[in-house]
C-alpha positions in Angstrom: -0.8 21.6 22.0 -3.3 19.7 19.8 -4.4 16.1 21.0 -3.2 14.7 18.0 0.3 15.7 17.9 2.0 13.1 19.9 0.5 10.4 17.7 1.6 11.8 14.4 5.0 12.1 16.0 5.2 8.4 17.0 4.1 7.3 13.6 6.9 9.3 12.0 9.2 7.8 14.1 7.9 4.3 12.9 8.3 5.2 9.8 11.7 5.9 10.1 12.8 2.8 11.9 10.8 0.4 8.9 12.7 2.4 6.4 16.2 1.5 8.3 15.1 -2.0 8.7 14.3 -2.4 4.9 17.7 -0.6 3.8 19.8 -2.7 6.5 20.5 -6.0 4.1 21.4 -3.4 1.3 23.7 -1.7 3.6 25.3 -5.3 4.6 25.7 -6.2 0.9 27.1 -3.1 0.3 29.4 -3.5 3.4 30.3 -6.8 2.2 30.9 -6.1 -1.4 33.6 -3.2 -0.1 35.3 -5.6 2.1 35.7 -8.1 -0.9 36.7 -5.3 -3.0 39.4 -3.9 -0.4 40.5 -7.5 0.5 44.2 -7.7 1.1 43.8 -11.7 0.5 42.8 -14.4 -1.7 41.9 -17.7 -1.9 42.5 -21.0 -3.7 40.2 -23.1 -4.8 40.8 -26.8 -6.1 39.8 -29.0 -8.7 41.1 -33.0 -9.1 41.0 -35.1 -11.9 42.4 -38.5 -12.3 43.6 -40.7 -15.4 42.4 -44.3 -14.1 42.1 -45.3 -17.8 45.7 -45.2 -18.9 45.6 -46.4 -22.3 42.9 -44.0 -22.9 44.0 -41.2 -21.0 40.5 -40.2 -20.1 40.8 -37.8 -17.0 37.9 -38.4 -14.6 36.9 -35.5 -11.8 36.9 -36.4 -8.5 33.2 -35.9 -7.1 34.9 -35.0 -3.8 38.1 -34.0 -2.8 37.9 -33.1 0.8 39.2 -36.5 1.8 42.4 -35.8 -0.3 45.5 -33.9 1.4 47.0 -30.6 0.1 50.3 -28.7 0.3 50.4 -25.0 -0.2 54.3 -23.5 -0.5 55.2 -20.2 -1.7 59.2 -19.9 -2.4 60.3 -19.6 1.3 57.3 -21.7 3.9 54.7 -24.2 3.5 51.7 -22.7 4.3 49.0 -25.6 4.4 49.6 -29.1 4.5 46.6 -31.3 5.8 43.1 -32.8 4.8 41.4 -30.4 2.1 38.1 -30.4 3.8 36.4 -26.8 3.9 39.5 -25.6 5.3 41.5 -25.0 2.4 39.0 -22.9 0.5 38.2 -20.8 3.6 41.9 -20.0 4.1 43.5 -16.6 3.5 46.3 -16.3 1.5 48.6 -13.2 0.9 48.8 -12.1 -2.7 51.6 -14.1 -4.4 52.6 -16.9 -6.6 52.1 -20.6 -4.7 52.8 -24.1 -5.4 50.2 -27.0 -5.1 50.3 -30.4 -4.7 47.7 -32.7 -3.7 47.4 -36.7 -2.8 44.5 -38.9 -1.9 45.9 -40.4 0.9 48.8 -38.7 3.5 51.3 -41.3 2.0 51.8 -44.6 -0.1 51.7 -46.7 3.0 48.2 -45.5 4.0 46.7 -46.4 0.5 48.3 -49.7 0.6 46.7 -50.4 3.9 43.2 -49.5 2.8 40.5 -51.4 1.6 41.0 -53.8 4.7 44.3 -54.5 3.0 43.8 -54.9 -0.4 45.1 -51.4 -1.0 44.3 -48.5 -3.1 45.7 -46.7 -6.0 47.8 -43.8 -4.7 47.7 -40.7 -7.0 49.7 -37.4 -6.4 49.6 -34.3 -8.5 50.8 -30.7 -8.3 50.8 -27.6 -9.8 53.0 -24.4 -9.9 53.1 -20.7 -10.5 49.6 -19.9 -9.1 48.9 -16.4 -9.0 47.0 -15.5 -6.0 45.7 -11.7 -6.2 44.3 -9.2 -3.1 40.1 -10.1 -3.1 40.3 -12.9 -5.5 40.2 -16.7 -5.8 42.3 -18.7 -8.0 41.0 -21.7 -9.5 43.6 -24.8 -9.6 43.0 -27.8 -11.8 45.8 -30.6 -10.8 45.4 -34.0 -12.9 47.1 -36.9 -10.6 46.5 -39.4 -13.4 49.5 -41.6 -12.6 49.1 -44.1 -9.7 52.2 -44.5 -7.6 52.2 -48.1 -6.8 52.0 -51.3 -8.5 48.3 -53.1 -9.1 48.4 -56.9 -9.4 45.3 -58.9 -10.6 44.6 -62.9 -10.1 42.3 -63.9 -13.2 40.2 -67.1 -12.0 38.0 -67.0 -15.1 40.1 -69.5 -17.0 40.2 -72.0 -13.7 38.9 -75.4 -14.2 38.1 -75.7 -10.5 41.0 -77.6 -8.9 42.2 -74.6 -7.9 40.9 -73.8 -4.2 43.1 -70.6 -3.1 46.3 -68.9 -4.1 47.7 -67.3 -1.1 50.2 -64.2 -1.0 52.5 -64.3 2.3 54.9 -61.2 1.6 55.3 -58.6 1.6 51.9 -59.0 2.7 49.0 -61.9 3.5 46.4 -62.0 1.2 44.5 -64.7 0.2 42.8 -65.1 -3.1 40.1 -67.5 -2.7 38.8 -69.4 -5.4 34.9 -69.4 -5.9 32.6 -71.2 -8.7 32.3 -68.7 -11.5 34.3 -65.9 -13.2 36.0 -64.0 -10.4 39.1 -61.7 -10.5 40.6 -60.0 -7.8 43.3 -56.9 -7.5 45.4 -56.0 -4.7 48.2 -52.9 -4.8 51.7 -53.1 -3.8 54.8 -50.9 -3.7 56.5 -50.8 -7.1 58.6 -54.0 -8.2 57.3 -55.6 -5.3 58.5 -59.2 -4.7 55.7 -61.4 -4.2 55.9 -64.8 -2.0 52.9 -67.1 -2.9 51.5 -70.5 -2.9 48.8 -72.2 -4.8 46.4 -74.8 -3.2 44.7 -77.3 -5.1 42.6 -80.4 -5.3 43.4 -83.4 -7.5 41.5 -86.7 -7.0 40.3 -85.8 -3.7 43.8 -85.1 -2.5 44.8 -81.1 -1.0 48.1 -80.1 -1.7 49.9 -76.9 -1.3 52.8 -75.8 -3.7 56.1 -74.9 -2.5 56.5 -71.2 -2.0 57.3 -69.4 -5.1 58.2 -65.6 -6.0 57.3 -62.9 -8.5 58.3 -59.4 -9.2 55.7 -57.2 -10.2 56.2 -53.9 -12.3 57.1 -50.5 -11.8 54.7 -47.5 -10.7 51.6 -47.2 -12.5 51.6 -51.2 -13.9 49.4 -53.7 -14.1 50.5 -57.1 -13.5 48.1 -60.0 -14.4 48.5 -63.5 -13.2 46.6 -65.9 -15.3 46.4 -69.8 -14.3 44.9 -72.4 -16.3 44.5 -76.0 -15.0 42.5 -78.9 -16.4 41.3 -82.3 -14.5 44.8 -84.0 -15.0 46.6 -81.7 -12.8 48.4 -80.0 -15.6 48.7 -76.1 -14.5 50.2 -73.3 -16.6 50.5 -69.8 -15.1 51.6 -66.5 -17.1 52.5 -63.4 -15.7 52.1 -60.4 -18.0 53.1 -56.9 -17.1 51.1 -54.4 -18.9 52.6 -51.0 -18.6 51.8 -47.8 -20.5 55.1 -46.3 -20.4 57.2 -49.3 -21.0 56.8 -52.3 -23.5 54.8 -55.3 -22.4 56.4 -58.0 -20.7 55.6 -61.9 -20.2 57.6 -64.4 -17.9 56.5 -68.2 -17.1 56.0 -69.6 -13.4 56.6 -73.0 -13.1 54.9 -74.2 -9.9 55.9 -77.0 -7.5 54.0 -80.0 -6.3 52.1 -80.3 -9.6 53.3 -80.7 -13.0 53.0 -77.2 -14.9 54.1 -75.2 -17.9 54.2 -71.6 -18.8 52.2 -70.0 -21.4 
């Protein structure tokens, strides 16, 4: 046997190995494509938007919905009910028709407890008749444009300086402390909530607190704005306006005890 024969055999084997290694990525890709082509399940991808500018109806996409919650169900059972995270997009769904609902907090109470008690808007939305096909991805857009709680805003911009604080004692305790300059503060409550509050003010170096008063907020997706004006003589006027996209504007007057007051 010639001396060079074993060397030529080794080179031939190396060429075969290199050829297999070079082709391996293409083989794996082909297998993956085949798996997708013959997959018996599909997936659901969500895009969520909100409509915070109620009067303009301008929809705003949510940049990251991973912290939101989703429920996916068919005609007979709920198949997914948890935070979206990365799990929903990776979940396999059998071909069929589904409905999907989303929410930004687990429930309305969690939304009201957010932001150190000042609360956040609670948004929900749903879509139905979503078709999932084998090997396919159903892309779903859900608009959660209508917040499910009421917003309360106290406007400090017109204070003359004798007001020290606006304190809510029920249904939760919050203090809108007055500071120099223009300041408005917002908090969220359940729809039609009745607020119990007092106003602390200082006049002629004497600090007083009014008797407890009540006011009722508007329905879901409304903004109730309380504006207070005062002057150096201790005259205080308070007006409450409920700005509601779905109903006519309403205004009620509030008279406080402990200081002269007129409603605007």
